[in-house]
MDAnalysis code that builds the backbone (N, CA, C; Angstrom):
import MDAnalysis as mda
import numpy as np

u = mda.Universe.empty(303, n_residues=101, atom_resindex=np.repeat(np.arange(101), 3), trajectory=True)
u.add_TopologyAttr("name", ["N", "CA", "C"] * 101)
u.add_TopologyAttr("resid", np.arange(1, 102))
u.add_TopologyAttr("resname", ["MET", "THR", "ALA", "LYS", "LYS", "ASN", "GLY", "ALA", "SER", "PRO", "ASP", "LYS", "ARG", "ARG", "GLU", "TYR", "ASP", "GLU", "ALA", "PHE", "LYS", "ALA", "GLU", "ALA", "LEU", "ARG", "LEU", "ALA", "SER", "GLU", "SER", "ARG", "SER", "THR", "GLN", "ALA", "ALA", "ARG", "GLN", "SER", "GLY", "ILE", "SER", "PRO", "LYS", "LEU", "LEU", "TYR", "ARG", "TRP", "GLN", "GLN", "ALA", "GLN", "LEU", "VAL", "ALA", "GLU", "VAL", "GLY", "SER", "GLU", "GLU", "VAL", "ALA", "CYS", "ASP", "PRO", "GLU", "VAL", "ARG", "GLN", "LEU", "ARG", "ALA", "ARG", "LEU", "LYS", "ARG", "ALA", "GLU", "GLN", "GLU", "LEU", "ALA", "ILE", "LEU", "LYS", "LYS", "ALA", "LEU", "VAL", "SER", "ALA", "CYS", "LEU", "LYS", "ARG", "ARG", "LEU", "GLY"])
u.atoms.positions = np.array([
    [110.992, -36.074, 10.328],
    [109.970, -35.715, 11.303],
    [110.630, -34.944, 12.435],
    [110.002, -33.866, 12.867],
    [110.574, -33.060, 13.939],
    [109.778, -33.242, 15.211],
    [110.479, -33.128, 16.316],
    [109.822, -33.249, 17.617],
    [109.183, -31.925, 17.982],
    [108.186, -31.979, 18.819],
    [107.551, -30.755, 19.290],
    [108.528, -29.992, 20.178],
    [108.376, -28.683, 20.222],
    [109.282, -27.849, 20.994],
    [109.191, -28.118, 22.493],
    [108.019, -28.523, 22.976],
    [107.880, -28.752, 24.408],
    [108.439, -30.115, 24.819],
    [108.925, -30.880, 23.878],
    [109.564, -32.155, 24.188],
    [108.609, -33.332, 24.265],
    [107.318, -33.096, 24.140],
    [106.353, -34.198, 24.223],
    [106.282, -34.923, 22.894],
    [106.112, -36.196, 22.958],
    [105.980, -37.011, 21.760],
    [104.631, -36.728, 21.116],
    [104.550, -36.656, 19.787],
    [103.262, -36.384, 19.147],
    [102.260, -37.519, 19.350],
    [102.742, -38.720, 19.682],
    [101.843, -39.843, 19.895],
    [101.357, -39.936, 21.341],
    [101.884, -39.119, 22.218],
    [101.545, -39.181, 23.639],
    [100.152, -38.599, 23.850],
    [99.287, -39.376, 24.458],
    [97.937, -38.918, 24.749],
    [97.729, -38.908, 26.247],
    [96.926, -37.971, 26.693],
    [96.620, -37.925, 28.113],
    [95.666, -39.069, 28.441],
    [95.838, -39.615, 29.604],
    [94.944, -40.668, 30.073],
    [94.141, -40.123, 31.246],
    [92.880, -40.478, 31.294],
    [91.984, -40.006, 32.337],
    [91.547, -41.197, 33.175],
    [91.488, -41.006, 34.481],
    [91.058, -42.110, 35.336],
    [89.534, -42.236, 35.298],
    [89.053, -43.334, 35.816],
    [87.611, -43.624, 35.763],
    [86.786, -42.597, 36.538],
    [87.332, -42.083, 37.636],
    [86.607, -41.085, 38.429],
    [86.391, -39.809, 37.613],
    [87.414, -39.396, 36.867],
    [87.294, -38.208, 36.028],
    [86.256, -38.431, 34.940],
    [86.309, -39.592, 34.297],
    [85.345, -39.912, 33.242],
    [83.922, -39.923, 33.797],
    [83.754, -40.547, 34.967],
    [82.431, -40.630, 35.575],
    [81.884, -39.238, 35.885],
    [82.733, -38.357, 36.389],
    [82.300, -36.990, 36.700],
    [81.940, -36.237, 35.421],
    [82.731, -36.377, 34.380],
    [82.434, -35.715, 33.112],
    [81.122, -36.238, 32.525],
    [80.893, -37.539, 32.614],
    [79.648, -38.118, 32.108],
    [78.452, -37.660, 32.947],
    [78.646, -37.513, 34.262],
    [77.568, -37.025, 35.125],
    [77.213, -35.593, 34.739],
    [78.230, -34.751, 34.548],
    [77.981, -33.370, 34.132],
    [77.249, -33.324, 32.798],
    [77.649, -34.193, 31.877],
    [77.013, -34.224, 30.558],
    [75.553, -34.649, 30.652],
    [75.252, -35.533, 31.606],
    [73.866, -35.984, 31.736],
    [72.982, -34.911, 32.367],
    [73.596, -33.979, 33.114],
    [72.834, -32.921, 33.776],
    [72.731, -31.648, 32.953],
    [73.597, -31.505, 31.959],
    [73.575, -30.295, 31.140],
    [73.927, -30.671, 29.706],
    [74.190, -29.680, 28.915],
    [74.590, -29.942, 27.528],
    [75.994, -30.518, 27.513],
    [76.226, -31.453, 26.620],
    [77.525, -32.122, 26.548],
    [78.662, -31.162, 26.259],
    [78.417, -30.166, 25.399],
    [79.493, -29.229, 25.073],
    [79.883, -28.409, 26.296],
    [78.906, -28.042, 27.109],
    [79.200, -27.309, 28.346],
    [79.982, -28.191, 29.308],
    [79.580, -29.436, 29.427],
    [80.260, -30.359, 30.326],
    [81.695, -30.596, 29.862],
    [81.894, -30.712, 28.567],
    [83.244, -30.916, 28.036],
    [84.112, -29.696, 28.327],
    [83.572, -28.519, 28.097],
    [84.319, -27.290, 28.356],
    [84.655, -27.181, 29.839],
    [83.678, -27.489, 30.677],
    [83.870, -27.413, 32.125],
    [84.927, -28.418, 32.602],
    [84.975, -29.572, 31.961],
    [85.933, -30.612, 32.336],
    [87.294, -30.415, 31.680],
    [87.361, -29.531, 30.695],
    [88.623, -29.269, 30.009],
    [89.001, -30.345, 29.002],
    [87.989, -30.977, 28.393],
    [88.237, -32.010, 27.395],
    [87.500, -31.671, 26.110],
    [87.821, -32.369, 25.065],
    [87.186, -32.167, 23.772],
    [85.755, -32.728, 23.792],
    [84.810, -32.020, 23.172],
    [83.449, -32.566, 23.078],
    [83.416, -33.925, 22.361],
    [84.326, -34.105, 21.390],
    [84.384, -35.388, 20.680],
    [84.790, -36.517, 21.610],
    [85.742, -36.234, 22.516],
    [86.173, -37.245, 23.475],
    [85.029, -37.591, 24.424],
    [84.311, -36.585, 24.895],
    [83.172, -36.834, 25.780],
    [82.103, -37.654, 25.054],
    [81.877, -37.352, 23.783],
    [80.902, -38.116, 22.994],
    [81.317, -39.590, 22.913],
    [82.608, -39.837, 22.675],
    [83.082, -41.231, 22.619],
    [82.875, -41.930, 23.953],
    [83.110, -41.224, 25.047],
    [82.890, -41.818, 26.372],
    [81.406, -42.124, 26.579],
    [80.541, -41.213, 26.116],
    [79.095, -41.437, 26.245],
    [78.664, -42.656, 25.437],
    [79.195, -42.785, 24.222],
    [78.844, -43.932, 23.388],
    [79.344, -45.234, 24.014],
    [80.551, -45.225, 24.550],
    [81.090, -46.417, 25.207],
    [80.255, -46.780, 26.424],
    [79.812, -45.763, 27.173],
    [78.966, -46.030, 28.339],
    [77.626, -46.629, 27.906],
    [77.060, -46.103, 26.847],
    [75.788, -46.606, 26.343],
    [75.913, -48.059, 25.893],
    [76.960, -48.365, 25.157],
    [77.185, -49.736, 24.700],
    [77.374, -50.667, 25.898],
    [78.100, -50.204, 26.909],
    [78.314, -51.024, 28.102],
    [76.998, -51.276, 28.843],
    [76.111, -50.286, 28.862],
    [74.839, -50.426, 29.565],
    [73.895, -51.384, 28.861],
    [73.819, -51.300, 27.539],
    [72.859, -52.126, 26.812],
    [73.463, -53.430, 26.324],
    [74.801, -53.510, 26.322],
    [75.461, -54.763, 25.994],
    [75.709, -55.018, 24.523],
    [75.273, -54.119, 23.660],
    [75.451, -54.336, 22.220],
    [75.512, -53.000, 21.503],
    [76.431, -52.881, 20.571],
    [76.542, -51.638, 19.815],
    [75.330, -51.437, 18.904],
    [74.802, -52.537, 18.350],
    [73.633, -52.414, 17.469],
    [72.423, -51.902, 18.233],
    [72.226, -52.416, 19.434],
    [71.093, -51.967, 20.248],
    [71.298, -50.520, 20.656],
    [72.532, -50.147, 21.001],
    [72.834, -48.784, 21.425],
    [72.555, -47.780, 20.312],
    [72.727, -48.174, 19.070],
    [72.518, -47.274, 17.931],
    [71.070, -47.262, 17.444],
    [70.239, -48.147, 17.947],
    [68.843, -48.247, 17.526],
    [68.096, -46.959, 17.915],
    [67.427, -46.311, 16.948],
    [66.713, -45.057, 17.244],
    [65.626, -45.235, 18.317],
    [64.978, -46.378, 18.332],
    [63.942, -46.611, 19.333],
    [64.547, -46.650, 20.739],
    [65.701, -47.272, 20.868],
    [66.375, -47.324, 22.169],
    [66.751, -45.913, 22.606],
    [67.256, -45.119, 21.677],
    [67.614, -43.734, 21.999],
    [66.390, -42.952, 22.467],
    [65.283, -43.125, 21.769],
    [64.061, -42.416, 22.128],
    [63.569, -42.848, 23.510],
    [63.592, -44.126, 23.766],
    [63.137, -44.622, 25.064],
    [64.049, -44.159, 26.193],
    [65.345, -44.121, 25.938],
    [66.284, -43.635, 26.953],
    [66.034, -42.160, 27.249],
    [65.738, -41.377, 26.222],
    [65.449, -39.955, 26.416],
    [64.171, -39.778, 27.232],
    [63.161, -40.575, 26.933],
    [61.907, -40.507, 27.697],
    [62.127, -40.917, 29.147],
    [62.938, -41.946, 29.350],
    [63.239, -42.392, 30.706],
    [63.970, -41.302, 31.481],
    [64.940, -40.663, 30.850],
    [65.697, -39.594, 31.506],
    [64.770, -38.457, 31.907],
    [63.871, -38.090, 31.012],
    [62.919, -37.009, 31.318],
    [61.994, -37.414, 32.464],
    [61.519, -38.642, 32.461],
    [60.643, -39.107, 33.538],
    [61.375, -39.119, 34.880],
    [62.640, -39.501, 34.863],
    [63.429, -39.494, 36.100],
    [63.622, -38.072, 36.612],
    [63.829, -37.123, 35.713],
    [63.968, -35.723, 36.113],
    [62.659, -35.195, 36.692],
    [61.542, -35.536, 36.059],
    [60.242, -35.106, 36.563],
    [59.967, -35.708, 37.940],
    [60.330, -36.968, 38.124],
    [60.145, -37.620, 39.413],
    [60.959, -36.922, 40.499],
    [62.184, -36.552, 40.200],
    [63.029, -35.854, 41.170],
    [62.416, -34.507, 41.552],
    [61.857, -33.791, 40.568],
    [61.209, -32.505, 40.838],
    [59.986, -32.706, 41.723],
    [59.189, -33.720, 41.408],
    [57.985, -33.980, 42.204],
    [58.327, -34.391, 43.634],
    [59.391, -35.158, 43.801],
    [59.817, -35.539, 45.157],
    [60.197, -34.307, 45.968],
    [60.938, -33.389, 45.351],
    [61.329, -32.167, 46.045],
    [60.102, -31.337, 46.405],
    [59.141, -31.258, 45.491],
    [57.924, -30.499, 45.756],
    [57.133, -31.130, 46.898],
    [57.084, -32.443, 46.946],
    [56.367, -33.144, 48.008],
    [57.018, -32.886, 49.363],
    [58.318, -32.958, 49.421],
    [59.036, -32.683, 50.669],
    [58.778, -31.251, 51.111],
    [58.838, -30.317, 50.165],
    [58.595, -28.915, 50.479],
    [57.181, -28.708, 51.002],
    [56.197, -29.341, 50.367],
    [54.800, -29.201, 50.804],
    [54.604, -29.797, 52.192],
    [55.236, -30.923, 52.456],
    [55.112, -31.550, 53.781],
    [55.735, -30.688, 54.862],
    [56.877, -30.089, 54.575],
    [57.525, -29.208, 55.542],
    [56.682, -27.976, 55.824],
    [56.109, -27.394, 54.778],
    [55.255, -26.223, 54.966],
    [54.050, -26.564, 55.817],
    [53.496, -27.742, 55.586],
    [52.303, -28.165, 56.326],
    [52.617, -28.353, 57.802],
    [53.781, -28.967, 58.074],
    [54.177, -29.194, 59.472],
    [54.476, -27.887, 60.188],
    [55.111, -26.966, 59.484],
    [55.487, -25.701, 60.108],
    [54.342, -24.697, 60.124],
    [53.411, -24.867, 59.229],
    [52.326, -23.888, 59.082],
    [51.129, -24.288, 59.789],
])
């Protein structure tokens, strides 16, 4: 077996701190995962594993996390939260216009 020319061990893996992971997961939740992975400088597969680990941690069980109904409900919840954020911004904008106008 030969060593790599740069002197790094082939078994050496980079480790990421929790803040980096959290930021990458936040980016992935706001955009496409592949874009977030590229932006963070990590593999899309690694980001996917982090997303799956986060999902399992949130629901407490790998079986529940893999359930298609849970996935569908989570997607609906995410969309509803996005719509709520848009409506809140629109309400603030309308109130400001009313006060100034």
